[in-house]
N, C-alpha and C positions, 0 to 999 in steps of 0.2 A: 521674457519672451519677445518684448519689443526690441530689446538690445540685440537678441539673436537674429531677429528678422532684419534689423538694420544692417547687421554684419553680413548676412546672406545676400542682401541686395547689392552689396559692394563687391562681391566675389565675381570671378570670371564666369562661373557657372550661371549666374543670374543674368549676366550681360552678354552672353555668347550669342552671336548671330550666325546665320548660315554663311554669309561671305567670310566672316572670321574663320569659321570651321574649314571652309574650302582653302583659304590661304595657308592655314596651319598644315593641311594635308599637302599642299604644294611644297612647303618648307621641308616636311618629312620626306617627300619624294626626291628633292634635291640631295638631301643627305644620303638617302638610299642609293641613288645613282652614283654618288661619289664613292661610297664605301663598297658597294657591290660590284660596280663596273669600272671603278677607278676613273670616272669622268671628271677631270679637273678638280680633284678633292680640295686643293688649296683655295679654290674659289667657291665651289658649291657647298662645302660644309659651313664656312662662315656665312654665306648668303642664306643658306637654308635655315641656320640657327637664327639669323636676323629676321627672316620672314616669320618665324614662330614668335620671336620676341615682339615684333611689330604688330602682331595680331592677337596677342593675349588680351582679352577684353578688360578694360579698366574704366574707372569713373573719371570723367574729364574734370580738369581743374586742379589736379594735384601735381602738375608738372611731371608727368610720367611719359606720355607719348612723344614720339619723335617730332611731331608737328606742334607741340606745346612749347611756347617760348619759356626759356629758363630750364628746361629739362636737360638731364645729362645727355640723352640721345640727341637732342637738338643741337647741343654744343659739338658733339662728335660729328654730326651730319653737316656742320658748317664747312668742313673740309671738302665735302662733296658738292655742296651748293655753290661754293665760291671757286671750284675748280682747283683746289690746292693739292689734293691727293694725286690726280693724274700725272702732273709733271714729276712728282717724287717717285711714282711708279716707273716712269720713263727713265729717270736717273738710274734706278736699280737695273732696269732692262739693259741700258747702255753698258753698265759695268759688268754685266754677265754675258753680253753678246759678243761672239767672235764673227767679225765681218770678213774673215779670210776668204771664204768661198765666193762672196760677192766681189771682193777686190780681184780675185783670180779670174773671174769670168763676168765682167761688168755688163755684158749684154743681157744677162739674166735679170737685171734690174727692170727690164721692160716687162717681165712677167708680173712683177709686183705692181707696176703701174697699170697693166692691163686689168688686173683684178679689181681696180678701183672703179671700173665701169659700173659695177653693181651699186656703188654709192650714188652715182649721178642718175642712173635709171630709176632707182628707188626714190630719189628726190622728186623726180617727175611723177612717179606713181603716187606718192603721198599727196602731192598737190591735186592730182586728179580725184583723190578720195576726199577732198575737202579740207585738208590741213593747210594752214597758211605757210608762207615761205620759211619763217623761222622754225616752225614745227617740222616741216618737210626736210629741212637741212639736218636737223638733229636725228630724225628717223633714218634718213639716207645713210648716215655714217655707220649704221649697224652693218651695212654691207661690207665694211672693212674688217669685220670680225675682230675689232679692237675695243675692249671694254673701257680702258682709261680714256681713249680718244672720244668715244661715244659720250662718256660722262662729261668730259671737258667741253665739248660742243654743246651738249644739252644744257649745261649749267649757264651758258651764255645766251643761247637762243630760245630755249623752251624749258625753263626750270620746272614748270608744272607737269611736264611729261618725263622728268628725269628718272623717276623710279621705274616706269614701264620700259623706257629705252635701255636703261642699264641692265635690268633683269633680262630683257630680250637679247642684248649683246652678249652677256656672259653665258646665257643658256645655250645660244648657238655656238659659242666658243667651246663649251663643254661637249656639245654634241657633234663636233667635227668628225669623230670616228664613225658616226651613224649617217650623217648627211652627205659627206663627200664621196665615199667609195662608190655608191650607185651612179653618181654623175660621172665619176672618173671612168668607170667601166663602160658607160654609155657613150662617152666622147672619144674613146680610144679603141683601137683594134688590138688583138693579142700580140701582133707583130710589133706594134708601136710600144706596147708596154715592156717588150723585151729589149728595146734599144739600150745599148750600153754606152755610157758617156766616158770620154777619156778623162783620166785623172786631172784635177786642176793643177796649175803650175804652182811652184813655191812662191809664197808672198814674203817679201822682206820686212824687217822690223820698221824701216823707214816708211814703207807704204802703209803699214798698220797705224803709225802715228799720224801720218798726213791725212789719212782717210777721214777721221772725225773732224779735223780742222777744215778740210775742203768741203766735206758734207755739210757742216754747220753753216758755213758762209753761203754756199750755193743754194741749199734748200730754203734757208730763211730769207734770202734775197728773192727767191721765187715766191715764197709764201710767208711773208713777215708775221701774219696773224697766228701762225703755228709756232712762233718763237718759244713760248714756254715749254712745249712738248719737245720740239726738235733740239732746242738749246740744251735741255737736260739730258736727252738721249745721247747726243754726241759728247757732251761734257763727261757723262758717265763712262763712255767708251774710251775717252782720252785718259781718264783716271786709270783704266785697266791697262791700256797699251803703253803708257808713258814709261812704265818700269820704275817709277820713283814715288808712286802714291798707292802702293798696294794696300796699305792699311785703310785708306779712304775708299778704295774700290771694293775691298772686302766688306766694309761696313755697309756700303750702298747696296751691294748685291745679296746681302744676308740679313742682318738685323733690321736695317731700315726698311727694306722692301717687305720683309715679313710683317713688321708692325703696321705699315701702311695698308698692306693687303688685308690684315685682320680688321682694321678700322673701316676700310672701304667696303669689305664684304658684309660685315654686320650691319652697318648703317644703310647701305643700299638695300639689303634685305628688309630691314625694319621700315624702310620708306614705303613698302608695299602694304601699308595699313589699309585694310579692306575698304573703308569708307572713302578713301582717296584713290586707291589703285584699281578697283574693279569697275571699269567703265567700258563703254563701247570703243572708245579710242584706244584703250589698252589692247583690246582684241585685234583691232586694226594694225596696231604697231607690231604685235607678234606675227601677224600674217605677212606684213610687209618685210619684217626682219627675215623671215624664212625665205621669201622671194629674193631679197637682197643677197643673202648668203649663197643661194643657189646660182644667181646670176654672176656673182664674183668668182665662184668656182668655175663656172662655165666659161667665163671670159678668159681666165688664166689658161685653161686647157686649150681653148680655141686659138689663142695667140701663140701658144707654144707650137701648135700644128702649123700655123702660118709661118712662123720663124723657120721651121724645118724645110719649107719650100725654097728658102734662100741659102740653106746650109748644106754642105756637101760632106760625104764620107764620115769620118769619126768626129766631125764638128757638130753633127746632128744632136739634138737634145731629146731626151725621153719626155714626151708630152705630159706624162704624169706630174712632172715637177711644176707644171703650170698651176695645178691646184693649190700649191703651197704659196701662191701669190697673195692669198689672204693672210692677214697678219696675226693669225692664231699661232703664236710661237710657243713651243716648237711642235705643237700637236699636228698641224697640217703637214709638216715635214715628216713626222713619224708615220702618218697615214700613207704618204707617198712611198715611204720605205716599205711598209707592209704590203701595199698593192704591187710594188715592183717585185718583191720576193715571191709573191704568189704566182707571178708570171714567169719568173726565173729565179730560182733559189740562190743563185750566186750573183745577182745583180743588186748591188747596194747603192741606193739613190739618196740616202740621208744627207750626205755631204753636199751633193748638188742641190737638193731641195731646200737646204738652209739659205741659199743665196736669194731666191725669190721670196722666201719666208721673211727674212729680215728686211728685204726691200719693201715688202708689204707693210711692215711697221712704219717705215719712212713714208711710204706712199699714202697711208691712211691719215697720217698727221698732216702731210701736205694738202690732201683733199679737204681735211677739216679747216685748214687755214684758208684755202680758196673759198670755201663756203662762207666762212666768217667775213671775208673781204667782200664777197658777193652780196651778202645781206647788208653790210655797212653801206655799200654803194646804193642799194635800193632805199635804205632808210634816209640817206642824204637826199636822194631824189624826191622822196616823199615830204621832206622838210622844206624843200625849195618852194 
């Protein structure tokens, strides 16, 4: 009987707490949303499974938990903590991204830049809620709707908040089809949603090859701190467009990015261990993340309307594509397509929306680099 009682005391049933139960339910909810509504299943299913794994009650000291030194989960989480996974994700994104629509209509890059307003306004809001500069910078990047960038910045400036920030960023990325449409309809009139944009011009092979090279040099000179992200993004795109490294490009955009996505999703999910994750700060981060995402969407739409004040005739743009300025690729572009078809069943905006969408990926990485440089500057001032 003593042996049986000792065994029972080490099971999850004996050690289950209410916070563990709540987080397990959250993991199940993520999996349900991914399967039932197809909300980013490649992200939410690994994250949801990771949340469940991270919150199964266990007896400490057996090198089981993600925060226990020497555990398998701890070794896998090393890639998140040290910012290794995000640049590899960006390599895969670069190898699968077609920048043709952005090259054909470069002015749409401004919409990707405008959406980053959400990052900096949220940064200010986080400071007003009592977070320090490093924490506020990591929270603000949620407004870019870019999970890898949020992880990369958090790992450097606020590793203790990494789990909450990563879960918030990926949650709002998955909920793009829910969050963005009401804001899009609020910000645009029925007539604006029916605007038809002229087809983009044909882009040459030379332009496609030059774009990642010029983009790499220009963006990293502007924001050197974002070099790991931007360098890998443009390198991946060069592999795709060069025409001589198809095998490498194919590996980067398939097998490699799939493996990294699995490791990233499961370990980020497992980092939500209830004893560490459920805090007042986590709730604040989720609230700020929602505000950040809404502001980013609003900013992109507003700037598109402002641009139309200076454009004439068939050069006008459909303001809906401004919502794609957030870097949730390609989900926000798909939402733009769906909203455009609701207004006019023959108005296809996907190709146009991809321009600000991929510009948003670049913009969020640049914003992260600017914030890292900003924090370094203030740390140097503090050391003087």
